N, C-alpha and C positions, 0 to 999 in steps of 0.2 A: 236972725243971721246964725248961723251955725258957726261954733267956736272952731279953728283950724289951728294947724300947728305941727312942729317937727316931732317925731318920736323914736328913741332908740328902740328897738324890736328884739326881743327874745322869744325864739321859735321854740315851741316845745312840744312834747307829745301830751299834753294837759290841755285842761280847758279851765281859765280863771275866772270866777264869777266874782263882781262888786261885793265886797265885804267878806269874803274867803281869804283864807291866809294859805300862803304858799311859800314853802321853805325850799332853799335851793343849796347845792352844792356846786358852787360856780368855779371851775379847773381850767375850762379851755381859756388860751390866751387872750382872745378877742374878747370874751365874754366877761373876764376879769378885768380889761382896759376900761369895758361899757359900764360895770359897776363902780370902778373907782370915778369913772367921769359924772357918773350920775351922782354919787357922794358928794365931789366936788361942787357940782352944781344945784346939789339940792333936788334934785328931779327924779322924777318917776321914770320908769320904762315901761314898754309895753308887751303883755305878754299874748302870743298868738298860737293857735293850734297850727301844727304844720299838716299842711295838704299833701305835699311831695316833698320827699325828700328826707336826710337824716338829721338827727337832733345836733350831732354835735361834729363839726369839720365838714360840714358839707355848704360851701359858698354860694351853691345854687338851690337851697331850700326855699320852695314856695309856701307861702303861708296862708290860711285862710284868710278873708278882708277883713273879719270883724274879730277884734281883740278887747282884753281889758287892760288899764294901766295897773301898775303895780309900784305900790309906795314902800320904799324901804322903811321898815321899822327897828331892824337890829342886825348886825355885821358883826361875825366873829373871824377876824382873819388867821390863816392857817399857814403852816410852811410851803414855801415854793408859790406865795404869791397866790394863793386859792383863799375862798372866804366860804364859810356858811352865810346865808342871807335869809333872813326873814321878812316877808312882804305881806302886804293886805292888797286887795283886789278895789279898786276906785272907780273908775269910769270906762264904760264902753267907748270904743272908737271905732272908725272905718278907715282903712287905707286906702286914701286915694293914689298913691303913686310912690313906687320904690325910688327915694331919691339915691343912697348909695348901697354899696354892698361889701364895702371894705372899710374899715376891718369888721363891720357887723352891719346888719341892717338897717338904714335909717329911712324911715318912710314921712311923707306929708299924709297927715292924719285928719279927719272931721271927727269931733267927738261926739257921741250919742247920747242925748238924754231920752227918758222912756216919753213916748207920746202919751199925752191925756187918754185915760180909757172913756169909751163912750158912755157906760154905764158904770158909776163907782158902788151902786148898790150890787151889781153883778158881781162885780171884783171882790168885794167884800163877801160874798156868798160863796164864791168860788175859792177864796182865801179859807174861809170855815172848813169848806168839804175837803181840801186838800189836806189841811192839818189835821182833819180826824183821820182821814187813810193814813197820812205821812207817820201821825203818832204809832200806829198799827204797824205799821211796816218796821220803824225802827225798833220797835217792841219784838217782832220777829227775829231781825237781824243781830239784835243782843242775844235773843234765846238760842240762835242757830250758831253764832261766833261765839259767845261767852265772855265777849267784851262788852264791857257797860259803855253807855254813851252820855256825857254832859251837854249835849248841843240844845241850846237854846231855839225856842221857834217864834220869831216875830209874828205879831198878826199884822202889820202894815202890808198890803199887798205887794207891792215892789220888793220889800226886803224878803218876804215870805217865799217869793217866786225865784229869788236867787239862794235862799238857803237850801230848799228844796232842790234846786237843780244843782247844786253842787255836791249833796248828799247823796243823791239816787246812784244806784249802782249799774249805770248804763253804761254802752261804750261812747267814747268820745266822740263820735260824729252825731251821736244825738245829743249829748250835752251842749256841742256846738249849736245845732239847730235850735235849742232851748234859748242859748245866749243872743242868737240874732233876731229872737221876736221882739216886734217893736213895743210892746206893751204888757203889763204885769198880767191881764186878762189873758191875753194869748199863751202866756207861759205857764200860768196856773192851770187852763183849759188842757195844754197839752200834759201836764205834769198828772193831773188827773187820772188821765188817760193811761199814762206810764205805769202809775201805782195800782190800778185797777187792772191792769194784765201782770204786775210783778207780784201781787199779794198772794193769789192763788198758788204762784209756782214757788213761792217762800215757803207757805202754809205745807204745800207738798214735801218740801225738799226736808222742813222740820220734821213731819210725820215720819218720813223715811229713816230719820237720824233716831229718833226715839225708838222708833221700832227696832233698828238695829242693835240699839242700847239694849233693849229688852231682851234680844235673842241671846247677846252676849252674855248677859248678866245671868240667864237660865244655863250657862255653862259653869258658873261657879260652884267650888273654889278651883276647878280647873281651867284648861282652855284658855282660850284668848282674854278672857276676864282675869285670870292670875296671872299670865304674862303681862298683862297692860299694868297691873299692881306690883309685880317684880321691878318692872321696868322704872316706877318710880321709888320704892320703898325696898328694893333687894328681897331676897328669898325668904326671909324671916320677918312675916307680918303677921297680923290678926286679919280676918276676913270680916271681922264684927263691924 
């Protein structure tokens, strides 16, 4: 028997996966009230991707049907009743119906657990293949951006599918499709397809970036490379 209940909803232009951290600056009156009520009741709220409408101040916003509960882990009160809120995604749900829109969206929902995979061996094999491609994806992202990553990659198929889905740099509507898939095997198969398309693009971008860097360095000690150094070190510097 599916578990159901009422859930306060926070429509956003983002997709929250189970296990992912979501930090929010809550400033709009209705959502300040919602967070205060959740804190008083020790309850989570639901995060849903906006299908139509605006993120703030739109009473007629239409969310996607599938979202994830957000459990509040830390709250920092700010002036004028605002909050910084740190949350963690916990459980997927499907909206059955909107109960109320005033002062915020309140919905009757059905909570969703992953359906058992037909072939556990296939899910484990997919996990291994996805993680192999994903590690290369992270390596290329770090090389391209210059920002290191401390992302821990679990080996459990369900957890791995959510971590990879959250980390992929793809459009929110594609992340939403991943969130809506009913099994880890289906998510992992879709993510493997994304990674195999994204990796050649990333390699190409990185090659172009490295090529541009070499061209710029060939102009030293004058030109763009020198101007770049001056912007960081001033006009008196050693090119050694």
